C-alpha positions in Angstrom: 35.4 32.3 -5.3 33.8 30.7 -8.4 33.9 32.8 -11.5 32.4 32.2 -14.9 33.4 34.4 -17.6 31.1 34.1 -20.7 30.6 36.5 -23.5 26.9 36.2 -22.8 26.5 35.9 -19.0 29.1 36.8 -16.5 29.1 35.2 -13.1 31.2 36.1 -10.1 31.0 35.6 -6.3 32.2 38.3 -3.9 31.4 38.5 -0.1 28.6 36.0 -0.3 26.8 37.7 -3.2 26.6 35.9 -6.6 26.5 38.5 -9.4 25.0 37.3 -12.6 25.2 40.0 -15.4 23.6 39.7 -18.7 26.4 40.7 -21.1 24.9 41.8 -24.4 24.9 45.5 -24.0 25.0 46.2 -27.7 21.7 44.1 -28.0 20.3 45.7 -24.8 20.9 42.4 -23.2 18.2 40.6 -25.4 17.4 37.1 -24.6 18.1 34.2 -26.9 18.6 30.4 -26.5 22.2 30.7 -25.4 21.6 33.5 -23.0 18.8 31.5 -21.3 21.1 28.4 -21.1 23.8 30.4 -19.6 21.5 32.0 -17.0 20.4 28.5 -16.0 24.1 27.5 -15.5 24.9 30.5 -13.5 21.8 30.2 -11.2 22.9 26.5 -10.8 26.4 27.5 -9.7 24.9 30.0 -7.2 22.5 27.3 -5.8 25.2 24.8 -5.2 27.6 27.4 -3.5 27.0 27.2 0.3 29.0 30.5 0.8 26.4 32.5 -1.4 23.7 34.2 0.5 21.9 36.1 -2.3 22.1 36.5 -6.1 22.0 39.8 -7.9 20.8 39.7 -11.5 21.6 42.7 -13.6 22.3 43.9 -17.2 25.6 45.3 -18.5 25.4 48.8 -20.2 22.3 51.0 -20.1 19.5 48.5 -20.0 18.4 45.5 -17.9 16.9 43.3 -20.8 14.8 44.3 -23.8 13.2 41.0 -24.3 13.8 38.5 -27.2 16.4 39.6 -29.8 15.4 40.0 -33.5 17.0 36.7 -34.5 14.9 34.9 -32.0 11.8 36.6 -33.1 12.5 35.7 -36.7 13.0 32.1 -35.7 9.7 32.0 -33.8 7.8 33.3 -36.7 8.9 30.4 -38.9 9.1 27.7 -36.4 6.8 24.6 -36.2 4.5 24.0 -33.2 7.1 21.4 -31.7 9.9 23.9 -32.1 7.9 26.7 -30.4 6.9 24.5 -27.6 10.4 23.4 -27.0 11.5 27.2 -26.9 8.8 28.2 -24.6 9.5 25.4 -22.3 13.1 26.4 -22.1 12.1 29.9 -20.9 9.5 28.2 -18.5 12.4 26.2 -16.9 14.3 29.4 -16.3 11.4 30.9 -14.4 10.9 27.8 -12.4 14.6 27.5 -11.5 14.6 31.1 -10.2 12.0 29.9 -7.6 13.9 26.7 -6.9 17.1 28.3 -6.1 17.4 28.2 -2.5 18.6 31.7 -1.9 16.9 35.0 -2.8 17.4 36.2 -6.4 17.3 40.0 -6.8 16.6 41.6 -10.1 18.7 45.0 -10.2 16.9 46.9 -13.0 18.2 50.0 -14.5 17.3 51.2 -17.9 14.6 49.2 -19.8 13.1 45.9 -18.7 10.7 45.2 -21.5 8.7 42.0 -22.8 10.8 39.0 -21.8 13.2 41.3 -19.8 10.3 42.6 -17.8 9.1 39.0 -17.4 12.7 38.0 -16.2 12.6 40.7 -13.6 9.0 39.8 -12.5 10.1 36.1 -12.1 12.8 37.1 -9.4 12.1 37.1 -5.7 12.8 40.8 -5.3 12.9 43.7 -7.8 15.1 46.7 -7.1 14.9 49.6 -9.7 16.8 52.8 -10.6 14.4 55.8 -10.6 14.9 56.1 -14.4 14.1 52.5 -15.2 11.3 51.6 -17.5 9.1 48.5 -17.5 6.4 47.1 -19.9 4.9 43.9 -21.3 4.4 45.2 -25.0 4.0 41.6 -26.5 0.3 42.5 -27.6 1.6 45.1 -30.0 3.2 42.2 -31.9 0.2 39.9 -31.6 2.0 38.0 -28.9 1.2 37.6 -25.3 3.3 37.5 -22.1 1.8 34.0 -21.4 4.2 32.5 -18.8 4.9 35.8 -17.2 1.1 36.1 -16.1 1.8 33.4 -13.6 4.1 35.6 -11.7 2.4 38.9 -12.6 -0.9 37.7 -11.3 0.6 36.9 -8.0 2.3 40.4 -7.7 -0.6 42.6 -8.6 -4.4 42.9 -8.6 -6.4 41.1 -11.3 -7.5 44.4 -12.9 -3.9 45.9 -12.8 -2.6 42.7 -14.5 -5.3 42.8 -17.1 -4.3 46.5 -18.0 -0.7 45.8 -18.1 -0.9 42.8 -20.4 -3.6 44.0 -22.8 -2.4 47.6 -23.4 1.2 46.9 -23.5 2.2 50.4 -22.4 5.5 51.2 -20.7 5.5 52.4 -17.1 8.0 53.9 -14.7 9.8 52.4 -11.7 7.8 54.4 -9.4 4.6 53.4 -10.9 5.9 49.8 -10.9 6.6 50.0 -7.2 3.0 51.4 -6.7 1.7 48.3 -8.6 3.6 45.9 -6.4 6.1 44.8 -9.1 9.1 46.6 -7.6 10.1 46.4 -3.9 12.3 49.5 -3.7 13.2 52.4 -6.1 16.7 54.1 -5.6 18.1 57.2 -7.2 20.4 56.5 -10.3 23.5 58.0 -8.7 23.5 55.6 -5.8 21.7 52.6 -7.4 24.6 50.2 -7.4 25.6 50.9 -3.8 22.0 50.7 -2.6 21.5 47.4 -4.3 24.7 46.0 -2.7 23.7 47.4 0.6 20.2 45.7 0.3 21.6 42.3 -0.6 24.2 42.4 2.3 21.2 42.5 4.7 21.0 38.6 4.0 24.3 38.1 5.7 22.6 39.1 9.0 19.9 36.3 8.8 20.0 32.5 8.7 20.6 31.2 5.3 18.7 28.0 6.0 15.7 30.0 7.5 15.6 32.2 4.3 15.8 29.0 2.1 12.8 27.4 4.0 10.8 30.7 4.0 11.2 30.9 0.2 10.2 27.3 -0.4 7.2 27.5 1.8 6.0 30.9 0.6 5.9 29.7 -3.1 4.5 26.2 -2.1 1.3 27.7 -0.5 0.3 29.7 -3.7 -2.5 27.3 -4.5 -3.2 25.8 -1.2 -6.4 26.0 1.0 -6.0 27.9 4.2 -5.9 24.6 6.2 -3.4 23.0 3.9 -1.2 26.0 3.9 -1.1 25.9 7.8 -0.4 22.1 7.6 2.6 22.8 5.3 3.6 25.6 7.7 3.7 23.2 10.6 5.8 20.8 8.8 8.2 23.4 7.8 8.2 24.8 11.3 9.5 21.4 12.5 12.2 21.2 9.8 13.3 24.8 10.8 13.7 23.7 14.5 16.1 21.0 13.5 18.5 23.0 11.7 21.9 24.0 13.0 21.1 27.7 12.4 18.1 27.5 14.7 19.7 25.6 17.4 22.6 28.2 17.5 20.2 31.0 17.3 18.0 29.8 20.2 21.1 29.0 22.3 22.6 32.5 21.7 19.2 34.1 22.5 18.9 32.1 25.8 22.4 33.0 26.7 21.7 36.7 26.5 18.6 36.3 28.5 
């Protein structure tokens, strides 16, 4: 059972679930370079562990993540073009990694998920929220923009909704986020932790390899034409048929029949 204890990001595996926890509650789990690196390391551990079926990403304390911390903002304001580009690419690599991890990455959002924290949740495959959770992309209020996050946001909501969210920068509730298509499910605060665990455990009942191939194909076809998407689907169909899980599943089904 791999366990990583860091003062920034906690990592533990129990019952096939990798739990990654942002551990800066006194800073509302704000992001900085060290947190982003630790998140990448934890996601890498989960991806390499064949016993892991899903990842739950959460925040310690009252909030999920309030975005970049003050020190990071101060550094950005005085950084050179090259330094800002390096900083931005580090966050970009985290967003890409979440999609490259072969298993589902679930954001478990309670409290506030704002700015980069809202972007982090948006980058995950599934978002589960407590009823009292709050979301928002307030970057425009600082003369900044949620630039890379738009790549995920635009794929999750309508064009007009995305425009409103990134240009007004207003906060919105978990229920509103679900209506926009940013949140999969909203659970009452009192049962949030148990409901998240129950949701994650559903992946124990399905084929790990089939989930992995589905995730890979789903994101691959984003920019493909209809015909190319079908062609990629045909190739992935063949790969799925050759997996041990598929052979076992078909054999078990035929035996029942």
